[in-house]
Steps between C-alpha positions, in 0.01 A plus 500: 500500500649831391396835646626854522438683825508879524524561874481860622494682828211742558538875442592752769268573793521788747624248756791419267566871450480590870693201628207350690516125553265326259414132492224247460278671756517847341269543198626830356418672171750604237599867508526721190848374414389141549213550257743649248728199542211263438396698193857499368522122539168460320600719208831316461362146519133521392572354155654178636170319534497355851275200553427573867585742778546385858522740794516480874185573700625853580369791295836660424568207266153521342549872439840450339359273228151653481536591131557137407198399708285774346605373155328174592806290581405202718591584862540286810595605851725263693550591869814287489662786307443746787785686665679359804332608822723721713266452796500769769718729289251547217370856464786646704750755375842369410679652798807384685322231703362336183828545313682326783241222526506439125879507485518234771230285337655531157835391642327192642328429168825535309655263749246236407250548783205540265248355745528819707226763474415835654243481780159409351664487157613238252835336441654481153451123506128545568480741207692253282244227579202709388690632199565142394128428521427806285762398244359147488165653397659723235706215357203263493338693212687384186284714268629818668828547317586862580398604849518832685544482878484807726618464858715662769861580581600256773281217373649555153847447644390176663341386175821560305682274744238230448516522122880497487523227767710735713488499881234738632781664699628647171182699430669837553727431203208583266393860429137615519416853380136604469351344182829323431468201269641152536445314175528127559501219245358162603614202293471137609451609857815715501484874573736745334506871584526689171453853637563600862378816677434650155353854506558607139126570469547791741742683271222718356251602772132477404203676660258252656 
């Protein structure tokens, strides 16, 4: 079964802009720049002819690909694509206490302790398990040859580790700008990243 996956991160939100901790429990809207980013992606890739669009259950992903949906492209929400939950930190400004907490947690994750999570949050390994379930659904549809997937920053990093069979501890080695594209080829069950953190569609800003 051959497929081509176009996997993008959602556009910018005010939480991104202001440095407020986002996550699975924060259902924010795109801001003006985020809408422009989504429009720019649409204008650049609308002629490709996607067979299906998958998003997380959070509206910032829906809004990023809304033009494809409004064009009538088949759309399915998969909660397994949601962002990692940062637990008690979600909705808080990125001040020194969060920066310190995240630095310590990220050091643990990079050291291989990917079962650790922030209080009331999710571990990278928990996210990997639900991402695998989502990917199993996407890959089970052989008639969908070119697929658009819109998701989130940290979960995107975990997904790239899954697809490349890399340890989850290496997730920070992948970049994840707003509306960045990872283009992935699937052939005989093997995943190959063709484009990584690609933002060429943002070269010429477009009004949303």
